mmCIF entry with sequence, helices, sheets and N, C-alpha, C, O atoms, coordinates in Angstrom:
data_MODEL
# 
_entry.id   MODEL 
# 
_entity.id                         1 
_entity.type                       polymer 
_entity.pdbx_number_of_molecules   1 
# 
_entity_poly.entity_id                      1 
_entity_poly.type                           'polypeptide(L)' 
_entity_poly.nstd_linkage                   no 
_entity_poly.nstd_monomer                   no 
_entity_poly.pdbx_seq_one_letter_code       MWAVGGAVRSAFLFMIQFMIQQDRIAEVEIVMDPARLAELDVTIG 
_entity_poly.pdbx_seq_one_letter_code_can   MWAVGGAVRSAFLFMIQFMIQQDRIAEVEIVMDPARLAELDVTIG 
_entity_poly.pdbx_strand_id                 A 
# 
loop_
_entity_poly_seq.entity_id 
_entity_poly_seq.num 
_entity_poly_seq.mon_id 
_entity_poly_seq.hetero 
1 1  MET n 
1 2  TRP n 
1 3  ALA n 
1 4  VAL n 
1 5  GLY n 
1 6  GLY n 
1 7  ALA n 
1 8  VAL n 
1 9  ARG n 
1 10 SER n 
1 11 ALA n 
1 12 PHE n 
1 13 LEU n 
1 14 PHE n 
1 15 MET n 
1 16 ILE n 
1 17 GLN n 
1 18 PHE n 
1 19 MET n 
1 20 ILE n 
1 21 GLN n 
1 22 GLN n 
1 23 ASP n 
1 24 ARG n 
1 25 ILE n 
1 26 ALA n 
1 27 GLU n 
1 28 VAL n 
1 29 GLU n 
1 30 ILE n 
1 31 VAL n 
1 32 MET n 
1 33 ASP n 
1 34 PRO n 
1 35 ALA n 
1 36 ARG n 
1 37 LEU n 
1 38 ALA n 
1 39 GLU n 
1 40 LEU n 
1 41 ASP n 
1 42 VAL n 
1 43 THR n 
1 44 ILE n 
1 45 GLY n 
# 
_struct_asym.id          A 
_struct_asym.entity_id   1 
# 
_struct_conf.conf_type_id            HELX_P 
_struct_conf.id                      HELX_P1 
_struct_conf.pdbx_PDB_helix_id       AA1 
_struct_conf.beg_label_comp_id       PRO 
_struct_conf.beg_label_asym_id       A 
_struct_conf.beg_label_seq_id        34 
_struct_conf.pdbx_beg_PDB_ins_code   ? 
_struct_conf.end_label_comp_id       GLU 
_struct_conf.end_label_asym_id       A 
_struct_conf.end_label_seq_id        39 
_struct_conf.pdbx_end_PDB_ins_code   ? 
_struct_conf.beg_auth_comp_id        PRO 
_struct_conf.beg_auth_asym_id        A 
_struct_conf.beg_auth_seq_id         34 
_struct_conf.end_auth_comp_id        GLU 
_struct_conf.end_auth_asym_id        A 
_struct_conf.end_auth_seq_id         39 
_struct_conf.pdbx_PDB_helix_class    1 
_struct_conf.details                 ? 
_struct_conf.pdbx_PDB_helix_length   6 
# 
_struct_conf_type.id          HELX_P 
_struct_conf_type.criteria    ? 
_struct_conf_type.reference   ? 
# 
_struct_sheet.id               AA1 
_struct_sheet.type             ? 
_struct_sheet.number_strands   3 
_struct_sheet.details          ? 
# 
loop_
_struct_sheet_order.sheet_id 
_struct_sheet_order.range_id_1 
_struct_sheet_order.range_id_2 
_struct_sheet_order.offset 
_struct_sheet_order.sense 
AA1 1 2 ? anti-parallel 
AA1 2 3 ? anti-parallel 
# 
loop_
_struct_sheet_range.sheet_id 
_struct_sheet_range.id 
_struct_sheet_range.beg_label_comp_id 
_struct_sheet_range.beg_label_asym_id 
_struct_sheet_range.beg_label_seq_id 
_struct_sheet_range.pdbx_beg_PDB_ins_code 
_struct_sheet_range.end_label_comp_id 
_struct_sheet_range.end_label_asym_id 
_struct_sheet_range.end_label_seq_id 
_struct_sheet_range.pdbx_end_PDB_ins_code 
_struct_sheet_range.beg_auth_comp_id 
_struct_sheet_range.beg_auth_asym_id 
_struct_sheet_range.beg_auth_seq_id 
_struct_sheet_range.end_auth_comp_id 
_struct_sheet_range.end_auth_asym_id 
_struct_sheet_range.end_auth_seq_id 
AA1 1 TRP A 2  ? VAL A 4  ? TRP A 2  VAL A 4  
AA1 2 ALA A 7  ? MET A 19 ? ALA A 7  MET A 19 
AA1 3 GLN A 22 ? VAL A 31 ? GLN A 22 VAL A 31 
# 
loop_
_atom_site.group_PDB 
_atom_site.id 
_atom_site.type_symbol 
_atom_site.label_atom_id 
_atom_site.label_alt_id 
_atom_site.label_comp_id 
_atom_site.label_asym_id 
_atom_site.label_entity_id 
_atom_site.label_seq_id 
_atom_site.pdbx_PDB_ins_code 
_atom_site.Cartn_x 
_atom_site.Cartn_y 
_atom_site.Cartn_z 
_atom_site.occupancy 
_atom_site.B_iso_or_equiv 
_atom_site.pdbx_formal_charge 
_atom_site.auth_seq_id 
_atom_site.auth_comp_id 
_atom_site.auth_asym_id 
_atom_site.auth_atom_id 
_atom_site.pdbx_PDB_model_num 
ATOM 1   N N  . MET A 1 1  ? 82.029  23.796 129.258 1.00 0.00 ? 1  MET A N  1 
ATOM 2   C CA . MET A 1 1  ? 80.614  23.799 129.103 1.00 0.00 ? 1  MET A CA 1 
ATOM 3   C C  . MET A 1 1  ? 80.024  22.633 129.848 1.00 0.00 ? 1  MET A C  1 
ATOM 4   O O  . MET A 1 1  ? 80.727  21.686 130.201 1.00 0.00 ? 1  MET A O  1 
ATOM 5   N N  . TRP A 1 2  ? 78.742  22.701 130.085 1.00 0.00 ? 2  TRP A N  1 
ATOM 6   C CA . TRP A 1 2  ? 77.984  21.616 130.702 1.00 0.00 ? 2  TRP A CA 1 
ATOM 7   C C  . TRP A 1 2  ? 76.828  21.330 129.766 1.00 0.00 ? 2  TRP A C  1 
ATOM 8   O O  . TRP A 1 2  ? 76.043  22.223 129.445 1.00 0.00 ? 2  TRP A O  1 
ATOM 9   N N  . ALA A 1 3  ? 76.723  20.073 129.323 1.00 0.00 ? 3  ALA A N  1 
ATOM 10  C CA . ALA A 1 3  ? 75.670  19.692 128.391 1.00 0.00 ? 3  ALA A CA 1 
ATOM 11  C C  . ALA A 1 3  ? 74.937  18.469 128.926 1.00 0.00 ? 3  ALA A C  1 
ATOM 12  O O  . ALA A 1 3  ? 75.542  17.588 129.537 1.00 0.00 ? 3  ALA A O  1 
ATOM 13  N N  . VAL A 1 4  ? 73.638  18.423 128.691 1.00 0.00 ? 4  VAL A N  1 
ATOM 14  C CA . VAL A 1 4  ? 72.804  17.303 129.092 1.00 0.00 ? 4  VAL A CA 1 
ATOM 15  C C  . VAL A 1 4  ? 72.051  16.825 127.860 1.00 0.00 ? 4  VAL A C  1 
ATOM 16  O O  . VAL A 1 4  ? 71.336  17.601 127.226 1.00 0.00 ? 4  VAL A O  1 
ATOM 17  N N  . GLY A 1 5  ? 72.210  15.546 127.518 1.00 0.00 ? 5  GLY A N  1 
ATOM 18  C CA . GLY A 1 5  ? 71.510  14.996 126.364 1.00 0.00 ? 5  GLY A CA 1 
ATOM 19  C C  . GLY A 1 5  ? 71.820  15.718 125.073 1.00 0.00 ? 5  GLY A C  1 
ATOM 20  O O  . GLY A 1 5  ? 70.959  15.824 124.199 1.00 0.00 ? 5  GLY A O  1 
ATOM 21  N N  . GLY A 1 6  ? 73.046  16.219 124.939 1.00 0.00 ? 6  GLY A N  1 
ATOM 22  C CA . GLY A 1 6  ? 73.458  16.912 123.721 1.00 0.00 ? 6  GLY A CA 1 
ATOM 23  C C  . GLY A 1 6  ? 73.059  18.378 123.668 1.00 0.00 ? 6  GLY A C  1 
ATOM 24  O O  . GLY A 1 6  ? 73.368  19.063 122.693 1.00 0.00 ? 6  GLY A O  1 
ATOM 25  N N  . ALA A 1 7  ? 72.376  18.874 124.700 1.00 0.00 ? 7  ALA A N  1 
ATOM 26  C CA . ALA A 1 7  ? 71.984  20.284 124.742 1.00 0.00 ? 7  ALA A CA 1 
ATOM 27  C C  . ALA A 1 7  ? 72.865  21.033 125.744 1.00 0.00 ? 7  ALA A C  1 
ATOM 28  O O  . ALA A 1 7  ? 73.006  20.621 126.895 1.00 0.00 ? 7  ALA A O  1 
ATOM 29  N N  . VAL A 1 8  ? 73.445  22.123 125.292 1.00 0.00 ? 8  VAL A N  1 
ATOM 30  C CA . VAL A 1 8  ? 74.304  22.930 126.164 1.00 0.00 ? 8  VAL A CA 1 
ATOM 31  C C  . VAL A 1 8  ? 73.431  23.643 127.188 1.00 0.00 ? 8  VAL A C  1 
ATOM 32  O O  . VAL A 1 8  ? 72.487  24.345 126.826 1.00 0.00 ? 8  VAL A O  1 
ATOM 33  N N  . ARG A 1 9  ? 73.748  23.462 128.461 1.00 0.00 ? 9  ARG A N  1 
ATOM 34  C CA . ARG A 1 9  ? 73.000  24.090 129.555 1.00 0.00 ? 9  ARG A CA 1 
ATOM 35  C C  . ARG A 1 9  ? 73.740  25.284 130.147 1.00 0.00 ? 9  ARG A C  1 
ATOM 36  O O  . ARG A 1 9  ? 73.115  26.219 130.648 1.00 0.00 ? 9  ARG A O  1 
ATOM 37  N N  . SER A 1 10 ? 75.071  25.253 130.089 1.00 0.00 ? 10 SER A N  1 
ATOM 38  C CA . SER A 1 10 ? 75.854  26.389 130.566 1.00 0.00 ? 10 SER A CA 1 
ATOM 39  C C  . SER A 1 10 ? 77.225  26.349 129.912 1.00 0.00 ? 10 SER A C  1 
ATOM 40  O O  . SER A 1 10 ? 77.693  25.301 129.466 1.00 0.00 ? 10 SER A O  1 
ATOM 41  N N  . ALA A 1 11 ? 77.858  27.520 129.865 1.00 0.00 ? 11 ALA A N  1 
ATOM 42  C CA . ALA A 1 11 ? 79.207  27.631 129.312 1.00 0.00 ? 11 ALA A CA 1 
ATOM 43  C C  . ALA A 1 11 ? 80.050  28.418 130.303 1.00 0.00 ? 11 ALA A C  1 
ATOM 44  O O  . ALA A 1 11 ? 79.580  29.385 130.904 1.00 0.00 ? 11 ALA A O  1 
ATOM 45  N N  . PHE A 1 12 ? 81.285  28.002 130.467 1.00 0.00 ? 12 PHE A N  1 
ATOM 46  C CA . PHE A 1 12 ? 82.214  28.662 131.370 1.00 0.00 ? 12 PHE A CA 1 
ATOM 47  C C  . PHE A 1 12 ? 83.203  29.440 130.502 1.00 0.00 ? 12 PHE A C  1 
ATOM 48  O O  . PHE A 1 12 ? 83.963  28.835 129.747 1.00 0.00 ? 12 PHE A O  1 
ATOM 49  N N  . LEU A 1 13 ? 83.204  30.744 130.597 1.00 0.00 ? 13 LEU A N  1 
ATOM 50  C CA . LEU A 1 13 ? 84.077  31.599 129.799 1.00 0.00 ? 13 LEU A CA 1 
ATOM 51  C C  . LEU A 1 13 ? 85.197  32.110 130.693 1.00 0.00 ? 13 LEU A C  1 
ATOM 52  O O  . LEU A 1 13 ? 84.941  32.645 131.772 1.00 0.00 ? 13 LEU A O  1 
ATOM 53  N N  . PHE A 1 14 ? 86.429  31.949 130.250 1.00 0.00 ? 14 PHE A N  1 
ATOM 54  C CA . PHE A 1 14 ? 87.591  32.367 131.019 1.00 0.00 ? 14 PHE A CA 1 
ATOM 55  C C  . PHE A 1 14 ? 88.283  33.512 130.305 1.00 0.00 ? 14 PHE A C  1 
ATOM 56  O O  . PHE A 1 14 ? 88.573  33.413 129.113 1.00 0.00 ? 14 PHE A O  1 
ATOM 57  N N  . MET A 1 15 ? 88.552  34.594 131.013 1.00 0.00 ? 15 MET A N  1 
ATOM 58  C CA . MET A 1 15 ? 89.347  35.682 130.470 1.00 0.00 ? 15 MET A CA 1 
ATOM 59  C C  . MET A 1 15 ? 90.733  35.560 131.092 1.00 0.00 ? 15 MET A C  1 
ATOM 60  O O  . MET A 1 15 ? 90.888  35.642 132.311 1.00 0.00 ? 15 MET A O  1 
ATOM 61  N N  . ILE A 1 16 ? 91.719  35.368 130.254 1.00 0.00 ? 16 ILE A N  1 
ATOM 62  C CA . ILE A 1 16 ? 93.097  35.244 130.721 1.00 0.00 ? 16 ILE A CA 1 
ATOM 63  C C  . ILE A 1 16 ? 93.774  36.605 130.574 1.00 0.00 ? 16 ILE A C  1 
ATOM 64  O O  . ILE A 1 16 ? 93.709  37.235 129.518 1.00 0.00 ? 16 ILE A O  1 
ATOM 65  N N  . GLN A 1 17 ? 94.407  37.036 131.623 1.00 0.00 ? 17 GLN A N  1 
ATOM 66  C CA . GLN A 1 17 ? 95.110  38.306 131.612 1.00 0.00 ? 17 GLN A CA 1 
ATOM 67  C C  . GLN A 1 17 ? 96.608  38.016 131.571 1.00 0.00 ? 17 GLN A C  1 
ATOM 68  O O  . GLN A 1 17 ? 97.152  37.394 132.483 1.00 0.00 ? 17 GLN A O  1 
ATOM 69  N N  . PHE A 1 18 ? 97.264  38.468 130.516 1.00 0.00 ? 18 PHE A N  1 
ATOM 70  C CA . PHE A 1 18 ? 98.700  38.237 130.362 1.00 0.00 ? 18 PHE A CA 1 
ATOM 71  C C  . PHE A 1 18 ? 99.453  39.461 130.873 1.00 0.00 ? 18 PHE A C  1 
ATOM 72  O O  . PHE A 1 18 ? 99.249  40.582 130.407 1.00 0.00 ? 18 PHE A O  1 
ATOM 73  N N  . MET A 1 19 ? 100.317 39.214 131.831 1.00 0.00 ? 19 MET A N  1 
ATOM 74  C CA . MET A 1 19 ? 101.101 40.278 132.421 1.00 0.00 ? 19 MET A CA 1 
ATOM 75  C C  . MET A 1 19 ? 102.566 39.839 132.428 1.00 0.00 ? 19 MET A C  1 
ATOM 76  O O  . MET A 1 19 ? 102.866 38.649 132.327 1.00 0.00 ? 19 MET A O  1 
ATOM 77  N N  . ILE A 1 20 ? 103.450 40.784 132.546 1.00 0.00 ? 20 ILE A N  1 
ATOM 78  C CA . ILE A 1 20 ? 104.863 40.455 132.647 1.00 0.00 ? 20 ILE A CA 1 
ATOM 79  C C  . ILE A 1 20 ? 105.076 39.583 133.885 1.00 0.00 ? 20 ILE A C  1 
ATOM 80  O O  . ILE A 1 20 ? 104.662 39.959 134.982 1.00 0.00 ? 20 ILE A O  1 
ATOM 81  N N  . GLN A 1 21 ? 105.705 38.446 133.724 1.00 0.00 ? 21 GLN A N  1 
ATOM 82  C CA . GLN A 1 21 ? 106.058 37.537 134.801 1.00 0.00 ? 21 GLN A CA 1 
ATOM 83  C C  . GLN A 1 21 ? 104.893 36.685 135.314 1.00 0.00 ? 21 GLN A C  1 
ATOM 84  O O  . GLN A 1 21 ? 105.135 35.715 136.033 1.00 0.00 ? 21 GLN A O  1 
ATOM 85  N N  . GLN A 1 22 ? 103.649 37.004 134.975 1.00 0.00 ? 22 GLN A N  1 
ATOM 86  C CA . GLN A 1 22 ? 102.566 36.149 135.488 1.00 0.00 ? 22 GLN A CA 1 
ATOM 87  C C  . GLN A 1 22 ? 101.357 36.171 134.550 1.00 0.00 ? 22 GLN A C  1 
ATOM 88  O O  . GLN A 1 22 ? 100.879 37.233 134.152 1.00 0.00 ? 22 GLN A O  1 
ATOM 89  N N  . ASP A 1 23 ? 100.886 34.998 134.216 1.00 0.00 ? 23 ASP A N  1 
ATOM 90  C CA . ASP A 1 23 ? 99.645  34.848 133.482 1.00 0.00 ? 23 ASP A CA 1 
ATOM 91  C C  . ASP A 1 23 ? 98.619  34.355 134.503 1.00 0.00 ? 23 ASP A C  1 
ATOM 92  O O  . ASP A 1 23 ? 98.915  33.475 135.312 1.00 0.00 ? 23 ASP A O  1 
ATOM 93  N N  . ARG A 1 24 ? 97.449  34.907 134.463 1.00 0.00 ? 24 ARG A N  1 
ATOM 94  C CA . ARG A 1 24 ? 96.470  34.479 135.449 1.00 0.00 ? 24 ARG A CA 1 
ATOM 95  C C  . ARG A 1 24 ? 95.065  34.562 134.880 1.00 0.00 ? 24 ARG A C  1 
ATOM 96  O O  . ARG A 1 24 ? 94.802  35.306 133.935 1.00 0.00 ? 24 ARG A O  1 
ATOM 97  N N  . ILE A 1 25 ? 94.179  33.794 135.464 1.00 0.00 ? 25 ILE A N  1 
ATOM 98  C CA . ILE A 1 25 ? 92.771  33.887 135.113 1.00 0.00 ? 25 ILE A CA 1 
ATOM 99  C C  . ILE A 1 25 ? 92.221  35.090 135.855 1.00 0.00 ? 25 ILE A C  1 
ATOM 100 O O  . ILE A 1 25 ? 92.238  35.127 137.085 1.00 0.00 ? 25 ILE A O  1 
ATOM 101 N N  . ALA A 1 26 ? 91.735  36.072 135.114 1.00 0.00 ? 26 ALA A N  1 
ATOM 102 C CA . ALA A 1 26 ? 91.265  37.306 135.718 1.00 0.00 ? 26 ALA A CA 1 
ATOM 103 C C  . ALA A 1 26 ? 89.760  37.272 135.959 1.00 0.00 ? 26 ALA A C  1 
ATOM 104 O O  . ALA A 1 26 ? 89.243  38.009 136.798 1.00 0.00 ? 26 ALA A O  1 
ATOM 105 N N  . GLU A 1 27 ? 89.068  36.422 135.225 1.00 0.00 ? 27 GLU A N  1 
ATOM 106 C CA . GLU A 1 27 ? 87.618  36.425 135.346 1.00 0.00 ? 27 GLU A CA 1 
ATOM 107 C C  . GLU A 1 27 ? 87.064  35.092 134.849 1.00 0.00 ? 27 GLU A C  1 
ATOM 108 O O  . GLU A 1 27 ? 87.549  34.548 133.857 1.00 0.00 ? 27 GLU A O  1 
ATOM 109 N N  . VAL A 1 28 ? 86.066  34.575 135.524 1.00 0.00 ? 28 VAL A N  1 
ATOM 110 C CA . VAL A 1 28 ? 85.334  33.392 135.090 1.00 0.00 ? 28 VAL A CA 1 
ATOM 111 C C  . VAL A 1 28 ? 83.865  33.783 135.039 1.00 0.00 ? 28 VAL A C  1 
ATOM 112 O O  . VAL A 1 28 ? 83.308  34.258 136.029 1.00 0.00 ? 28 VAL A O  1 
ATOM 113 N N  . GLU A 1 29 ? 83.242  33.582 133.888 1.00 0.00 ? 29 GLU A N  1 
ATOM 114 C CA . GLU A 1 29 ? 81.838  33.913 133.726 1.00 0.00 ? 29 GLU A CA 1 
ATOM 115 C C  . GLU A 1 29 ? 81.086  32.638 133.378 1.00 0.00 ? 29 GLU A C  1 
ATOM 116 O O  . GLU A 1 29 ? 81.512  31.897 132.493 1.00 0.00 ? 29 GLU A O  1 
ATOM 117 N N  . ILE A 1 30 ? 79.991  32.373 134.049 1.00 0.00 ? 30 ILE A N  1 
ATOM 118 C CA . ILE A 1 30 ? 79.155  31.218 133.745 1.00 0.00 ? 30 ILE A CA 1 
ATOM 119 C C  . ILE A 1 30 ? 77.907  31.740 133.048 1.00 0.00 ? 30 ILE A C  1 
ATOM 120 O O  . ILE A 1 30 ? 77.138  32.514 133.618 1.00 0.00 ? 30 ILE A O  1 
ATOM 121 N N  . VAL A 1 31 ? 77.719  31.306 131.811 1.00 0.00 ? 31 VAL A N  1 
ATOM 122 C CA . VAL A 1 31 ? 76.579  31.742 131.011 1.00 0.00 ? 31 VAL A CA 1 
ATOM 123 C C  . VAL A 1 31 ? 75.519  30.647 131.039 1.00 0.00 ? 31 VAL A C  1 
ATOM 124 O O  . VAL A 1 31 ? 75.801  29.498 130.698 1.00 0.00 ? 31 VAL A O  1 
ATOM 125 N N  . MET A 1 32 ? 74.302  30.998 131.444 1.00 0.00 ? 32 MET A N  1 
ATOM 126 C CA . MET A 1 32 ? 73.212  30.032 131.483 1.00 0.00 ? 32 MET A CA 1 
ATOM 127 C C  . MET A 1 32 ? 71.967  30.534 130.747 1.00 0.00 ? 32 MET A C  1 
ATOM 128 O O  . MET A 1 32 ? 70.988  29.799 130.617 1.00 0.00 ? 32 MET A O  1 
ATOM 129 N N  . ASP A 1 33 ? 71.996  31.755 130.276 1.00 0.00 ? 33 ASP A N  1 
ATOM 130 C CA . ASP A 1 33 ? 70.870  32.322 129.546 1.00 0.00 ? 33 ASP A CA 1 
ATOM 131 C C  . ASP A 1 33 ? 70.754  31.642 128.181 1.00 0.00 ? 33 ASP A C  1 
ATOM 132 O O  . ASP A 1 33 ? 71.688  31.722 127.384 1.00 0.00 ? 33 ASP A O  1 
ATOM 133 N N  . PRO A 1 34 ? 69.625  30.971 127.887 1.00 0.00 ? 34 PRO A N  1 
ATOM 134 C CA . PRO A 1 34 ? 69.484  30.239 126.614 1.00 0.00 ? 34 PRO A CA 1 
ATOM 135 C C  . PRO A 1 34 ? 69.735  31.099 125.378 1.00 0.00 ? 34 PRO A C  1 
ATOM 136 O O  . PRO A 1 34 ? 70.317  30.619 124.406 1.00 0.00 ? 34 PRO A O  1 
ATOM 137 N N  . ALA A 1 35 ? 69.310  32.346 125.399 1.00 0.00 ? 35 ALA A N  1 
ATOM 138 C CA . ALA A 1 35 ? 69.527  33.224 124.245 1.00 0.00 ? 35 ALA A CA 1 
ATOM 139 C C  . ALA A 1 35 ? 71.014  33.492 124.046 1.00 0.00 ? 35 ALA A C  1 
ATOM 140 O O  . ALA A 1 35 ? 71.498  33.508 122.915 1.00 0.00 ? 35 ALA A O  1 
ATOM 141 N N  . ARG A 1 36 ? 71.721  33.697 125.117 1.00 0.00 ? 36 ARG A N  1 
ATOM 142 C CA . ARG A 1 36 ? 73.174  33.958 125.031 1.00 0.00 ? 36 ARG A CA 1 
ATOM 143 C C  . ARG A 1 36 ? 73.936  32.690 124.639 1.00 0.00 ? 36 ARG A C  1 
ATOM 144 O O  . ARG A 1 36 ? 74.894  32.754 123.869 1.00 0.00 ? 36 ARG A O  1 
ATOM 145 N N  . LEU A 1 37 ? 73.507  31.532 125.172 1.00 0.00 ? 37 LEU A N  1 
ATOM 146 C CA . LEU A 1 37 ? 74.146  30.265 124.792 1.00 0.00 ? 37 LEU A CA 1 
ATOM 147 C C  . LEU A 1 37 ? 73.988  30.013 123.304 1.00 0.00 ? 37 LEU A C  1 
ATOM 148 O O  . LEU A 1 37 ? 74.902  29.493 122.664 1.00 0.00 ? 37 LEU A O  1 
ATOM 149 N N  . ALA A 1 38 ? 72.838  30.376 122.744 1.00 0.00 ? 38 ALA A N  1 
ATOM 150 C CA . ALA A 1 38 ? 72.593  30.169 121.319 1.00 0.00 ? 38 ALA A CA 1 
ATOM 151 C C  . ALA A 1 38 ? 73.550  30.984 120.449 1.00 0.00 ? 38 ALA A C  1 
ATOM 152 O O  . ALA A 1 38 ? 73.788  30.628 119.294 1.00 0.00 ? 38 ALA A O  1 
ATOM 153 N N  . GLU A 1 39 ? 74.095  32.059 120.984 1.00 0.00 ? 39 GLU A N  1 
ATOM 154 C CA . GLU A 1 39 ? 75.047  32.900 120.244 1.00 0.00 ? 39 GLU A CA 1 
ATOM 155 C C  . GLU A 1 39 ? 76.446  32.310 120.209 1.00 0.00 ? 39 GLU A C  1 
ATOM 156 O O  . GLU A 1 39 ? 77.258  32.717 119.378 1.00 0.00 ? 39 GLU A O  1 
ATOM 157 N N  . LEU A 1 40 ? 76.751  31.356 121.090 1.00 0.00 ? 40 LEU A N  1 
ATOM 158 C CA . LEU A 1 40 ? 78.095  30.779 121.180 1.00 0.00 ? 40 LEU A CA 1 
ATOM 159 C C  . LEU A 1 40 ? 78.285  29.675 120.143 1.00 0.00 ? 40 LEU A C  1 
ATOM 160 O O  . LEU A 1 40 ? 77.342  28.961 119.803 1.00 0.00 ? 40 LEU A O  1 
ATOM 161 N N  . ASP A 1 41 ? 79.497  29.547 119.654 1.00 0.00 ? 41 ASP A N  1 
ATOM 162 C CA . ASP A 1 41 ? 79.860  28.476 118.729 1.00 0.00 ? 41 ASP A CA 1 
ATOM 163 C C  . ASP A 1 41 ? 80.424  27.329 119.555 1.00 0.00 ? 41 ASP A C  1 
ATOM 164 O O  . ASP A 1 41 ? 81.605  27.330 119.899 1.00 0.00 ? 41 ASP A O  1 
ATOM 165 N N  . VAL A 1 42 ? 79.575  26.341 119.875 1.00 0.00 ? 42 VAL A N  1 
ATOM 166 C CA . VAL A 1 42 ? 79.950  25.244 120.758 1.00 0.00 ? 42 VAL A CA 1 
ATOM 167 C C  . VAL A 1 42 ? 79.899  23.928 119.993 1.00 0.00 ? 42 VAL A C  1 
ATOM 168 O O  . VAL A 1 42 ? 78.930  23.649 119.288 1.00 0.00 ? 42 VAL A O  1 
ATOM 169 N N  . THR A 1 43 ? 80.944  23.123 120.135 1.00 0.00 ? 43 THR A N  1 
ATOM 170 C CA . THR A 1 43 ? 80.981  21.791 119.544 1.00 0.00 ? 43 THR A CA 1 
ATOM 171 C C  . THR A 1 43 ? 81.033  20.765 120.673 1.00 0.00 ? 43 THR A C  1 
ATOM 172 O O  . THR A 1 43 ? 81.896  20.837 121.548 1.00 0.00 ? 43 THR A O  1 
ATOM 173 N N  . ILE A 1 44 ? 80.121  19.829 120.648 1.00 0.00 ? 44 ILE A N  1 
ATOM 174 C CA . ILE A 1 44 ? 80.077  18.760 121.663 1.00 0.00 ? 44 ILE A CA 1 
ATOM 175 C C  . ILE A 1 44 ? 80.698  17.516 121.079 1.00 0.00 ? 44 ILE A C  1 
ATOM 176 O O  . ILE A 1 44 ? 80.329  17.065 119.995 1.00 0.00 ? 44 ILE A O  1 
ATOM 177 N N  . GLY A 1 45 ? 81.661  16.959 121.823 1.00 0.00 ? 45 GLY A N  1 
ATOM 178 C CA . GLY A 1 45 ? 82.267  15.703 121.391 1.00 0.00 ? 45 GLY A CA 1 
ATOM 179 C C  . GLY A 1 45 ? 83.544  15.820 120.766 1.00 0.00 ? 45 GLY A C  1 
ATOM 180 O O  . GLY A 1 45 ? 84.131  14.814 120.369 1.00 0.00 ? 45 GLY A O  1 
# 
């Protein structure tokens, strides 16, 4: 996440895909919509 002055400005969501012999990051989503950020359970610090 990226926070300024204690307020979350964006969150980086990683989807990990587990496959035989290789684990990899399949998707990275950056959330910046204030309404969507408010739905996330984020702890700063």
